[in-house]
C-alpha positions as CSV (number, residue, x, y, z in Angstrom):
1,M,86.9,-169.9,9.8
2,R,87.5,-168.5,13.3
3,L,89.5,-165.4,13.6
4,Q,92.1,-164.9,16.3
5,L,91.5,-162.4,19.0
6,N,94.2,-160.1,17.8
7,T,92.7,-160.2,14.3
8,K,89.2,-159.4,15.6
9,I,90.5,-156.5,17.6
10,L,92.5,-155.2,14.6
11,L,89.4,-155.5,12.3
12,G,87.2,-153.8,14.9
13,F,89.7,-151.0,15.3
14,T,89.9,-150.5,11.6
15,V,86.1,-150.4,11.0
16,A,85.5,-148.2,14.1
17,L,88.4,-145.9,13.1
18,L,86.9,-145.5,9.5
19,V,83.4,-144.7,10.8
20,L,84.8,-142.4,13.5
21,T,87.0,-140.7,11.0
22,L,84.2,-140.1,8.5
23,T,81.8,-138.7,11.1
24,S,84.7,-136.6,12.6
25,L,85.5,-135.1,9.2
26,L,81.8,-134.3,8.7
27,A,81.7,-132.6,12.1
28,Y,84.9,-130.8,11.4
29,R,83.6,-129.6,8.1
30,S,80.4,-128.4,9.7
31,I,82.2,-126.5,12.4
32,Q,84.6,-125.0,9.9
33,Q,81.7,-123.7,7.8
34,L,80.0,-122.4,10.9
35,S,83.1,-120.5,11.9
36,F,83.5,-119.2,8.4
37,Y,80.0,-117.8,8.1
38,T,80.2,-116.4,11.6
39,R,83.3,-114.5,10.6
40,Q,81.4,-113.3,7.5
41,V,78.5,-112.0,9.5
42,E,80.9,-110.2,11.8
43,H,82.7,-108.8,8.8
44,T,79.4,-107.5,7.4
45,Y,78.5,-105.9,10.8
46,Q,81.9,-104.2,10.7
47,V,81.3,-102.7,7.3
48,M,77.9,-101.5,8.3
49,Q,79.3,-100.0,11.5
50,H,82.1,-98.1,9.7
51,T,79.5,-96.9,7.1
52,S,77.3,-95.6,9.9
53,D,80.3,-94.0,11.7
54,M,81.5,-92.3,8.6
55,R,78.1,-90.8,7.8
56,M,77.8,-89.5,11.4
57,R,81.4,-88.0,11.5
58,T,81.0,-86.3,8.1
59,R,77.7,-84.8,9.3
60,D,79.4,-83.8,12.6
61,A,82.2,-82.0,10.8
62,Q,79.8,-80.0,8.7
63,L,77.6,-79.3,11.7
64,A,80.6,-78.0,13.7
65,V,81.5,-75.5,10.9
66,R,77.9,-74.4,10.6
67,N,77.6,-73.8,14.3
68,Y,80.8,-71.8,14.2
69,L,79.4,-69.6,11.4
70,L,76.0,-69.3,13.0
71,L,77.0,-68.8,16.7
72,D,80.5,-67.2,16.1
73,D,81.9,-69.8,18.5
74,S,85.5,-70.7,17.5
75,T,85.6,-73.6,19.9
76,R,83.3,-75.5,17.5
77,L,86.2,-75.6,15.0
78,D,88.1,-77.9,17.4
79,E,85.6,-80.6,16.5
80,V,86.1,-80.4,12.8
81,Q,89.5,-82.0,12.3
82,P,88.9,-85.0,14.7
83,S,85.6,-85.7,12.9
84,L,87.2,-85.6,9.4
85,D,90.1,-87.7,10.6
86,G,87.7,-90.2,12.0
87,A,85.8,-90.3,8.7
88,L,89.1,-91.0,6.9
89,R,89.8,-93.9,9.3
90,N,86.4,-95.3,8.6
91,F,87.0,-95.0,4.9
92,D,90.4,-96.8,5.1
93,A,88.7,-99.6,7.2
94,L,85.9,-99.9,4.6
95,Q,88.4,-100.1,1.8
96,L,90.3,-102.9,3.5
97,L,87.2,-104.8,4.5
98,T,85.6,-104.7,1.0
99,R,88.8,-105.3,-1.0
100,D,87.3,-108.5,-2.4
101,N,84.1,-106.7,-3.6
102,P,84.7,-104.8,-6.8
103,T,81.3,-103.1,-6.7
104,Q,81.9,-101.7,-3.3
105,Q,85.5,-100.6,-4.3
106,T,84.0,-98.6,-7.2
107,R,81.7,-96.8,-4.8
108,L,84.6,-96.2,-2.4
109,D,86.6,-94.6,-5.3
110,S,83.8,-92.1,-5.8
111,L,83.4,-91.7,-2.1
112,R,87.1,-90.8,-1.8
113,Q,86.7,-87.8,-4.1
114,L,83.6,-86.6,-2.2
115,I,85.5,-86.8,1.1
116,A,88.4,-84.9,-0.3
117,F,85.9,-82.3,-1.6
118,E,84.1,-82.1,1.7
119,R,87.4,-81.6,3.6
120,A,88.5,-78.8,1.3
121,L,85.1,-77.1,1.5
122,L,85.0,-77.2,5.2
123,N,88.6,-76.0,5.5
124,K,87.6,-73.0,3.3
125,W,84.5,-72.1,5.3
126,Q,86.5,-72.2,8.5
127,R,88.2,-69.1,7.4
128,V,85.0,-67.2,6.6
129,R,83.7,-64.5,8.9
130,P,80.8,-66.0,11.1
131,S,77.3,-64.9,10.2
132,P,73.9,-66.5,9.7
133,E,74.1,-65.8,6.0
134,A,77.5,-67.6,5.9
135,A,76.0,-70.6,7.7
136,R,73.1,-70.7,5.2
137,D,75.6,-70.4,2.2
138,L,77.6,-73.3,3.7
139,V,74.5,-75.5,3.9
140,L,73.6,-74.7,0.3
141,A,77.2,-75.2,-1.0
142,D,77.5,-78.5,0.8
143,A,74.1,-80.0,0.1
144,N,74.9,-81.8,-3.1
145,A,78.2,-83.3,-1.7
146,L,76.4,-84.5,1.5
147,N,73.6,-86.0,-0.6
148,D,76.1,-87.9,-2.8
149,I,78.0,-89.1,0.2
150,R,74.7,-90.2,1.9
151,R,73.6,-91.9,-1.3
152,L,76.8,-93.9,-1.7
153,L,76.8,-94.9,1.9
154,D,73.2,-96.1,1.6
155,E,74.1,-98.2,-1.5
156,I,77.0,-99.7,0.4
157,T,74.7,-100.5,3.4
158,A,72.0,-101.9,1.1
159,D,74.5,-104.4,-0.5
160,E,75.9,-105.4,2.8
161,T,72.4,-106.0,4.2
162,V,71.7,-108.4,1.3
163,L,75.0,-110.2,2.1
164,L,74.1,-110.2,5.8
165,D,70.9,-112.1,5.1
166,Q,72.6,-114.7,3.0
167,R,75.3,-115.2,5.5
168,R,72.9,-115.5,8.4
169,Q,71.0,-118.2,6.6
170,N,74.2,-120.2,6.0
171,Q,75.2,-119.6,9.6
172,D,71.9,-120.8,11.0
173,F,72.1,-124.0,8.8
174,Y,75.5,-124.9,10.1
175,E,74.6,-123.8,13.6
176,N,72.0,-126.5,13.6
177,T,74.0,-129.3,11.9
178,S,77.2,-128.9,13.8
179,P,75.8,-130.0,17.2
180,L,74.2,-133.0,15.5
181,A,77.5,-134.0,13.8
182,I,79.3,-133.6,17.1
183,V,76.7,-135.7,19.0
184,V,76.9,-138.5,16.4
185,S,80.7,-138.5,16.6
186,A,80.6,-138.6,20.4
187,V,78.1,-141.5,20.5
188,L,80.2,-143.5,18.1
189,A,83.3,-142.8,20.1
190,V,81.6,-144.0,23.3
191,L,80.5,-147.2,21.6
192,I,84.0,-147.9,20.3
193,V,85.6,-147.3,23.7
194,L,83.1,-149.6,25.4
195,W,83.7,-152.3,22.8
196,L,87.5,-152.0,23.0
197,F,87.6,-151.8,26.8
198,S,86.7,-155.4,27.3
199,K,89.4,-156.4,24.8
200,I,92.3,-154.5,26.5
201,S,91.5,-154.8,30.2
202,R,94.0,-157.7,30.5
203,E,96.6,-155.6,28.8
204,L,96.0,-152.9,31.3
205,Q,96.7,-155.3,34.2
206,A,99.9,-156.3,32.6
207,N,100.8,-152.7,32.1
208,Q,100.1,-151.9,35.7
209,R,102.6,-154.5,36.8
210,L,105.2,-153.1,34.4
211,Q,104.5,-149.6,35.6
212,Q,105.3,-150.6,39.2
213,E,108.6,-152.0,38.1
214,L,109.3,-148.8,36.1
215,T,108.4,-146.6,39.1
216,T,110.9,-148.4,41.2
217,V,113.6,-148.0,38.6
218,N,112.7,-144.3,38.1
219,T,112.8,-143.6,41.8
220,D,116.3,-145.0,42.1
221,T,117.4,-143.2,38.9
222,A,116.0,-139.9,40.1
223,R,117.9,-140.3,43.4
224,R,121.1,-141.0,41.6
225,I,120.6,-138.0,39.2
226,E,119.8,-135.8,42.2
227,I,123.2,-136.7,43.7
228,I,124.9,-135.9,40.4
229,E,123.0,-132.5,40.2
230,N,124.1,-131.6,43.7
231,L,127.7,-132.3,42.7
232,A,127.3,-130.1,39.6
233,N,125.8,-127.3,41.7
234,Q,128.7,-127.5,44.2
235,V,131.2,-127.4,41.4
236,V,129.4,-124.3,39.9
237,Q,129.7,-122.6,43.4
238,G,133.5,-123.3,43.4
239,D,133.7,-126.5,45.6
240,F,135.8,-128.9,43.6
241,S,136.5,-131.3,46.5
242,V,133.1,-132.9,46.4
243,K,132.8,-136.6,45.5
244,I,130.1,-139.2,44.7
245,S,130.9,-142.2,47.0
246,Q,127.6,-144.2,47.3
247,D,127.1,-145.0,43.6
248,Q,128.9,-148.3,42.9
249,Q,126.7,-149.6,40.1
250,R,128.3,-150.3,36.7
251,D,125.6,-148.9,34.5
252,T,125.7,-145.6,32.6
253,L,125.0,-143.5,35.6
254,G,127.6,-145.3,37.6
255,K,130.2,-144.7,34.9
256,L,129.1,-141.0,34.8
257,A,129.6,-140.7,38.5
258,T,133.1,-142.1,38.3
259,S,133.9,-139.7,35.4
260,L,132.6,-136.8,37.5
261,N,134.7,-137.8,40.5
262,R,137.8,-137.7,38.2
263,M,136.7,-134.4,36.7
264,T,136.2,-132.7,40.1
265,Q,139.6,-134.0,41.4
266,T,141.3,-132.6,38.3
267,L,139.5,-129.3,38.6
268,D,140.4,-129.1,42.3
269,E,144.1,-129.6,41.5
270,N,144.1,-127.2,38.6
271,F,142.2,-124.4,40.3
272,T,144.4,-124.8,43.4
273,A,147.5,-124.5,41.2
274,L,146.0,-121.5,39.3
275,K,145.1,-119.8,42.6
276,N,148.7,-120.2,43.8
277,R,150.1,-118.9,40.6
278,N,147.9,-115.8,40.7
279,Q,148.9,-115.1,44.3
280,E,152.5,-115.5,43.3
281,L,152.0,-113.1,40.3
282,D,150.3,-110.5,42.5
283,Q,153.0,-110.8,45.1
284,F,155.7,-110.5,42.4
285,A,154.0,-107.4,40.9
286,Y,153.7,-105.9,44.3
287,V,157.3,-106.5,45.4
288,A,158.8,-105.7,42.0
289,S,157.0,-102.4,41.7
290,H,157.7,-101.5,45.3
291,D,161.4,-102.2,45.0
292,L,161.6,-100.2,41.7
293,K,160.6,-97.0,43.4
294,A,163.9,-96.6,45.3
295,P,166.2,-96.6,42.2
296,L,163.7,-94.5,40.3
297,R,163.8,-91.8,42.9
298,G,167.6,-92.0,42.8
299,V,167.7,-91.4,39.0
300,M,165.2,-88.5,39.4
301,T,167.4,-87.0,42.1
302,V,170.5,-87.3,39.9
303,V,168.7,-85.5,37.0
304,K,167.7,-82.7,39.4
305,W,171.3,-82.4,40.6
306,I,172.6,-82.1,37.1
307,E,170.0,-79.4,36.3
308,D,170.8,-77.4,39.5
309,E,174.6,-77.7,39.7
310,L,175.4,-77.5,35.9
311,H,172.6,-75.1,35.0
312,G,174.9,-72.6,33.3
313,E,177.0,-75.2,31.5
314,L,174.1,-77.1,29.9
315,S,173.3,-76.6,26.2
316,E,169.8,-76.1,25.1
317,Q,169.8,-79.5,23.5
318,M,171.0,-81.1,26.8
319,R,168.3,-79.3,28.7
320,Q,165.8,-80.8,26.2
321,Y,167.2,-84.3,26.7
322,L,167.0,-83.9,30.5
323,G,163.4,-82.7,30.1
324,M,162.6,-85.8,28.0
325,M,164.3,-87.9,30.6
326,K,162.2,-86.4,33.4
327,G,159.0,-87.0,31.4
328,R,160.0,-90.7,30.9
329,L,160.8,-91.1,34.5
330,S,157.5,-89.4,35.5
331,R,155.6,-91.8,33.3
332,L,157.6,-94.7,34.7
333,E,156.7,-93.6,38.2
334,D,153.0,-93.4,37.2
335,L,153.2,-96.9,35.8
336,I,154.8,-98.3,39.0
337,N,152.2,-96.6,41.1
338,G,149.5,-98.0,38.9
339,L,151.0,-101.5,39.1
340,L,151.1,-101.2,42.9
341,A,147.5,-100.1,43.0
342,Y,146.6,-103.0,40.6
343,A,148.4,-105.5,42.8
344,R,146.8,-104.1,46.0
345,A,143.3,-104.3,44.5
346,G,141.4,-107.1,46.1
347,R,144.2,-107.8,48.6
348,T,142.9,-105.6,51.4
349,E,140.5,-106.9,54.0
350,Q,136.9,-105.9,53.4
351,H,135.1,-103.7,55.9
352,I,131.4,-104.1,55.5
353,E,129.4,-101.0,56.5
354,E,126.2,-99.1,55.5
355,V,127.0,-97.1,52.4
356,N,124.8,-94.2,51.1
357,V,125.8,-94.2,47.4
358,A,124.5,-90.7,46.8
359,Q,126.7,-89.3,49.7
360,L,129.7,-91.4,48.6
361,V,129.5,-90.0,45.0
362,S,129.1,-86.5,46.3
363,E,132.3,-86.9,48.3
364,I,134.2,-88.3,45.3
365,T,132.9,-85.4,43.2
366,E,134.6,-82.9,45.5
367,M,137.9,-84.9,45.4
368,V,138.4,-85.8,41.7
369,V,135.9,-83.9,39.5
370,P,136.8,-80.3,38.4
371,L,134.5,-77.5,39.3
372,S,133.7,-76.8,35.6
373,F,131.9,-80.2,35.4
374,R,128.4,-80.9,36.6
375,V,127.5,-84.3,38.2
376,E,123.9,-85.4,38.1
377,L,122.7,-88.1,40.5
378,A,119.6,-90.2,40.0
379,D,117.0,-90.5,42.8
380,S,117.4,-94.3,42.7
381,L,120.9,-94.5,44.2
382,P,120.6,-97.0,47.1
383,V,121.7,-97.3,50.7
384,F,123.0,-100.8,51.5
385,Q,125.7,-102.9,53.3
386,T,128.9,-103.4,51.3
387,D,132.7,-102.7,51.3
388,R,132.8,-98.9,51.1
389,L,136.5,-98.7,50.1
390,S,136.1,-101.0,47.1
391,L,133.0,-99.2,45.8
392,Q,134.7,-95.9,46.3
393,Q,137.7,-97.0,44.2
394,V,135.4,-98.0,41.4
395,F,133.5,-94.7,41.3
396,T,136.7,-92.7,41.8
397,N,138.4,-94.2,38.8
398,L,135.3,-94.0,36.5
399,M,134.4,-90.4,37.4
400,S,138.0,-89.3,37.3
401,N,138.4,-90.8,33.8
402,A,135.2,-89.2,32.6
403,A,136.6,-85.7,33.5
404,K,140.2,-86.4,32.6
405,Y,139.6,-87.8,29.1
406,H,136.8,-85.3,28.2
407,D,137.4,-83.3,25.0
408,K,136.1,-80.1,26.5
409,E,136.9,-78.1,29.6
410,A,133.3,-78.5,31.0
411,G,130.9,-81.4,30.8
412,T,128.2,-83.5,32.5
413,I,128.6,-86.7,34.4
414,T,125.5,-88.7,35.1
415,I,125.3,-91.4,37.8
416,G,122.3,-93.8,37.6
417,C,121.2,-97.1,39.2
418,R,118.8,-99.9,38.5
419,D,117.6,-102.7,40.7
420,A,118.7,-105.9,38.9
421,G,117.5,-108.5,41.5
422,K,120.4,-109.8,43.4
423,C,122.6,-106.9,42.5
424,Y,122.5,-103.2,41.6
425,E,123.4,-102.0,38.1
426,F,125.2,-98.7,38.3
427,R,125.7,-96.4,35.3
428,V,128.4,-93.7,35.0
429,Q,127.8,-91.7,31.8
430,D,129.6,-88.7,30.3
431,D,129.1,-86.5,27.3
432,G,132.7,-86.7,26.2
433,P,134.3,-87.9,22.9
434,G,133.1,-91.5,23.3
435,I,134.9,-94.8,22.5
436,A,134.7,-96.6,19.2
437,P,133.2,-100.1,19.5
438,E,136.5,-101.8,18.5
439,Y,138.1,-100.6,21.7
440,H,135.3,-101.6,24.1
441,E,137.1,-104.8,25.3
442,K,140.7,-103.5,24.9
443,I,140.3,-100.6,27.5
444,F,139.9,-103.1,30.4
445,L,143.2,-104.8,29.7
446,I,146.2,-103.7,31.8
447,F,148.5,-101.1,30.2
448,Q,146.0,-100.6,27.4
449,T,145.2,-96.9,26.7
450,L,143.6,-95.0,23.8
451,R,145.9,-92.0,24.5
452,D,149.5,-91.4,23.5
453,R,151.7,-93.6,25.7
454,H,154.0,-90.6,26.3
455,T,151.1,-88.8,28.1
456,A,152.0,-89.0,31.8
457,E,148.5,-89.6,33.2
458,S,147.6,-92.2,30.6
459,T,149.0,-95.4,32.1
460,G,146.2,-97.8,31.0
461,I,145.9,-99.3,34.5
462,G,142.8,-97.4,36.0
463,L,140.1,-99.4,34.2
464,S,142.1,-102.7,34.9
465,I,141.9,-101.9,38.6
466,V,138.1,-101.2,38.3
467,K,137.5,-104.5,36.5
468,K,139.7,-106.4,39.0
469,I,137.7,-105.0,42.0
470,I,134.4,-105.8,40.3
471,D,135.5,-109.3,39.4
472,E,136.4,-109.8,43.1
473,Q,132.8,-108.8,44.0
474,K,131.4,-111.3,41.4
475,G,130.1,-108.4,39.3
476,S,130.5,-107.4,35.7
477,I,131.3,-104.2,33.8
478,H,131.0,-103.1,30.2
479,V,131.0,-99.9,28.2
480,E,128.2,-98.5,25.9
481,S,129.6,-95.9,23.6
482,A,130.3,-94.8,20.0
483,A,132.8,-92.3,18.8
484,G,131.6,-88.8,19.4
485,Q,128.6,-89.8,21.5
486,G,129.9,-90.0,25.0
487,A,130.5,-93.1,27.0
488,A,128.5,-95.0,29.7
489,F,130.3,-97.5,32.0
490,V,127.7,-100.0,33.3
491,F,128.7,-102.3,36.2
492,T,126.9,-104.6,38.6
493,W,127.5,-104.7,42.4
494,P,126.0,-107.4,44.7
495,K,123.4,-106.3,47.2
496,E,124.9,-108.7,49.7
497,A,128.7,-108.4,50.4
498,T,130.8,-111.3,49.0
499,K,133.0,-113.1,51.4
């Protein structure tokens, strides 16, 4: 009965795979055992090394104390503690390395007591007046302990030497058999490959033709995907008018291109409408707050006239009411001024110039920071081209707030900087009352303040202006703080001015 070609190949693969698997398992087992006994030999060497080091360091500690007593040289005592500490580290290593050997663990239990005795004895003799007689007495007092330590370490070394011989024999055996197993596996693998090569050469030719077809398809697909990626990158950069016009195929990528065209068109329309709305809102806030100033001044003037002309006729309660009215009007004026500043933020034309940040901060310090406060500048503050006025507004608001909302009359404001690649990361830190984590996001919202709303200077607009300016620069800002631990405002500023 003749077997078909496919059946022959399948049977050949099965037999070859079984033989190769068996020899590979034997080779793997041999290599695994070689690796195991190699680790065991290294383990034994480590035990013997720590044993030798422990004996030397114990002897060195006793020798240092003896030299101190004999030579009256106190510098010798500096060697005692490092030697004893090293001996303890060797003991800990030995205890860990021999944790599976009960005999060695028993010896180490005895050794622990001897080391403790040796440490106490040497500490005692360090306080004795130096003399040759004291050195002799130390040697006599420590002789038994050192002999016991030496005896135990010799016993540990002797056992490990026996183990080392056994493990070396096993290592040598598998060191010789592992290459043979690998060679046998390699020879069988070569024979199998040669036998199978003749059977699958025709399949390779067919696969080559298929590969050429797939390469053509992949090239075309990669080109179309690259077009889609370029569109996505342009959308990320804010260009929503881009379209894919050359992909007219009706496959999945073609449908995706059509959907992306509809998406960019919708985004372009929505962002244009949103931009117009934002401009209208800014213009409304600017005009409304500007127009409110005139009637506000009129009301303030009327209140002043009443106080001046009717001063003698006003009752104490009426004067109190008028004072409350002036306070409310003053806060309203601050709010209007803040609203105007917020509306102006980002509307002025940028003037790019070289800015020395250290010099800029020093000028701001003279303008807004009280003399009772200390401002510390890091050496890393940069000099770079940017819009000086915008950066000045940010530092002015942050440094003014750090002093204004401090819970003491004097404090420290620290200005730092870190190079963050395409931008600088500035840090304005104070040692004030701090801000609880639940308010870290709230403080950047307009009209949000952690102070009493009746406090004139607390309008809740300053940090909103800061965030708006930094957003215009494509930067970011956040606060790092906890109640009672000061606050650090961290913001990024691009190295290259945004257009």
